[in-house]
C-alpha positions as a LaTeX table, in Angstrom:
\begin{tabular}{lrrr}
\hline
Residue & $x$ (\AA) & $y$ (\AA) & $z$ (\AA) \\
\hline
Met1 & 0.01 & 0.12 & 0.00 \\
Ala2 & 1.38 & 3.36 & $-1.18$ \\
Tyr3 & 1.78 & 6.03 & 1.68 \\
Arg4 & 1.45 & 9.90 & 0.91 \\
Ser5 & 3.01 & 12.44 & 2.69 \\
Asn6 & 2.90 & 16.26 & 2.53 \\
Ile7 & 5.21 & 19.16 & 2.75 \\
Asn8 & 3.33 & 22.42 & 2.64 \\
Ile9 & 4.74 & 25.74 & 1.79 \\
Gln10 & 2.92 & 29.09 & 1.79 \\
Val11 & 4.18 & 32.18 & 0.45 \\
Glu12 & 2.66 & 35.65 & 1.34 \\
Leu13 & 3.55 & 38.34 & $-1.37$ \\
Asp14 & 3.50 & 41.90 & $-0.72$ \\
Glu15 & 2.14 & 44.48 & $-3.30$ \\
Glu16 & 4.98 & 44.35 & $-5.71$ \\
Lys17 & 4.66 & 40.25 & $-5.46$ \\
Val18 & 7.83 & 39.79 & $-3.63$ \\
Pro19 & 7.78 & 37.49 & $-0.81$ \\
Ala20 & 6.94 & 38.77 & 2.46 \\
Thr21 & 6.65 & 35.82 & 4.30 \\
Ile22 & 7.48 & 31.89 & 3.79 \\
Glu23 & 5.97 & 29.46 & 5.92 \\
Trp24 & 6.09 & 25.73 & 5.66 \\
Asn25 & 5.22 & 22.53 & 7.72 \\
Ala26 & 5.87 & 18.74 & 7.26 \\
Pro27 & 3.28 & 17.33 & 9.37 \\
Asp28 & 4.22 & 13.43 & 8.78 \\
Gly29 & 7.96 & 14.53 & 9.34 \\
Gly30 & 7.02 & 15.91 & 12.67 \\
Val31 & 6.80 & 19.42 & 12.21 \\
Glu32 & 3.19 & 20.34 & 12.76 \\
Gly33 & 2.65 & 24.08 & 13.05 \\
Met34 & 3.62 & 26.51 & 10.42 \\
Gln35 & 7.43 & 27.29 & 10.40 \\
Gln36 & 8.84 & 30.63 & 9.49 \\
Ala37 & 11.64 & 30.90 & 6.70 \\
Lys38 & 13.24 & 33.76 & 5.03 \\
Ala39 & 14.43 & 31.84 & 2.07 \\
Ile40 & 13.79 & 28.60 & 0.28 \\
Leu41 & 15.60 & 26.68 & $-2.28$ \\
Leu42 & 13.53 & 23.89 & $-4.01$ \\
Gly43 & 14.90 & 21.62 & $-6.60$ \\
Leu44 & 13.19 & 19.25 & $-8.68$ \\
Trp45 & 14.15 & 16.79 & $-11.17$ \\
Asp46 & 12.16 & 15.89 & $-14.13$ \\
Gly47 & 13.27 & 12.55 & $-15.33$ \\
Asp48 & 11.36 & 12.62 & $-18.47$ \\
Glu49 & 12.96 & 15.87 & $-19.70$ \\
Lys50 & 16.28 & 15.22 & $-17.80$ \\
Thr51 & 16.00 & 18.75 & $-16.81$ \\
Ala52 & 16.37 & 20.34 & $-13.17$ \\
Leu53 & 13.54 & 22.86 & $-12.05$ \\
Arg54 & 13.92 & 25.43 & $-9.24$ \\
Ile55 & 12.10 & 27.58 & $-7.20$ \\
Asp56 & 14.19 & 30.34 & $-5.14$ \\
Leu57 & 12.64 & 32.44 & $-2.96$ \\
Trp58 & 13.56 & 34.87 & $-0.34$ \\
Thr59 & 11.91 & 37.87 & 1.77 \\
Gly60 & 13.26 & 41.16 & 2.17 \\
Lys61 & 14.25 & 40.43 & 5.60 \\
Met62 & 16.85 & 38.23 & 4.25 \\
Met63 & 20.20 & 39.72 & 4.89 \\
Val64 & 23.24 & 39.28 & 2.80 \\
Asp65 & 25.31 & 37.68 & 5.66 \\
Glu66 & 22.37 & 35.15 & 6.19 \\
Met67 & 22.31 & 34.46 & 2.27 \\
Asn68 & 25.87 & 33.72 & 2.31 \\
Asp69 & 25.29 & 31.57 & 5.24 \\
Phe70 & 22.33 & 29.84 & 3.58 \\
Phe71 & 24.27 & 28.88 & 0.15 \\
Tyr72 & 27.44 & 27.76 & 2.21 \\
Gln73 & 25.26 & 25.30 & 4.28 \\
Ser74 & 22.99 & 24.46 & 1.20 \\
Leu75 & 26.07 & 23.59 & $-0.79$ \\
Phe76 & 27.73 & 21.65 & 2.07 \\
Gln77 & 24.42 & 19.45 & 2.39 \\
Met78 & 24.18 & 18.88 & $-1.21$ \\
Ala79 & 27.66 & 17.36 & $-0.99$ \\
Asp80 & 26.49 & 14.94 & 1.68 \\
Thr81 & 23.42 & 14.16 & $-0.30$ \\
Tyr82 & 25.69 & 13.69 & $-3.44$ \\
Leu83 & 27.81 & 11.26 & $-1.21$ \\
Arg84 & 24.93 & 9.26 & 0.11 \\
Ala85 & 23.61 & 8.84 & $-3.46$ \\
Thr86 & 26.69 & 8.02 & $-5.41$ \\
Lys87 & 29.23 & 7.02 & $-2.93$ \\
Asn88 & 31.90 & 9.11 & $-4.66$ \\
Glu89 & 33.90 & 10.57 & $-1.81$ \\
Ala90 & 36.31 & 12.54 & $-3.74$ \\
Leu91 & 33.86 & 14.55 & $-5.66$ \\
Ala92 & 31.90 & 15.07 & $-2.49$ \\
Lys93 & 35.16 & 16.18 & $-0.74$ \\
Glu94 & 35.62 & 18.49 & $-3.62$ \\
Met95 & 32.11 & 19.97 & $-3.29$ \\
Lys96 & 32.53 & 20.73 & 0.49 \\
Asp97 & 36.12 & 22.30 & $-0.26$ \\
Phe98 & 34.22 & 24.58 & $-2.81$ \\
Ala99 & 31.62 & 25.47 & $-0.23$ \\
Lys100 & 34.08 & 26.40 & 2.30 \\
Thr101 & 36.12 & 28.75 & $-0.27$ \\
Phe102 & 32.74 & 30.16 & $-1.27$ \\
His103 & 31.96 & 30.95 & 2.18 \\
Asp104 & 35.35 & 32.37 & 2.98 \\
Lys105 & 35.25 & 34.66 & $-0.36$ \\
Ala106 & 31.53 & 35.92 & 0.30 \\
Thr107 & 32.29 & 36.70 & 4.00 \\
Lys108 & 35.60 & 38.74 & 2.91 \\
Ala109 & 33.69 & 40.58 & 0.18 \\
Leu110 & 30.82 & 41.56 & 2.68 \\
Glu111 & 33.63 & 42.65 & 5.26 \\
Glu112 & 35.37 & 44.80 & 2.66 \\
Glu113 & 32.09 & 46.23 & 1.37 \\
Gly114 & 31.35 & 47.35 & 4.82 \\
Lys115 & 34.65 & 49.03 & 5.16 \\
\hline
\end{tabular}
């Protein structure tokens, strides 16, 4: 018997159609109430078209330093996912090294901008 699970995402837009709030929950995953988020990166794979589809949203409350951390953590976690899926330790390590380099450069650029 197949089991169905839901992940719910609600986006409230401002008058310029920019995300004002992002809320989500996953009742079957133990997340009952709506949770707040400042950004979301959602990737989907269309196996028929062999195409990646994405939805990238962030609110006006998302600060640049938070976006830098969000991308660093997302890249790092993608490396873990890639390793679990492919068992390719060398490429997963390379992805993590890139994530660290990215974060260092992004942090430095933000610091220099603030000077």
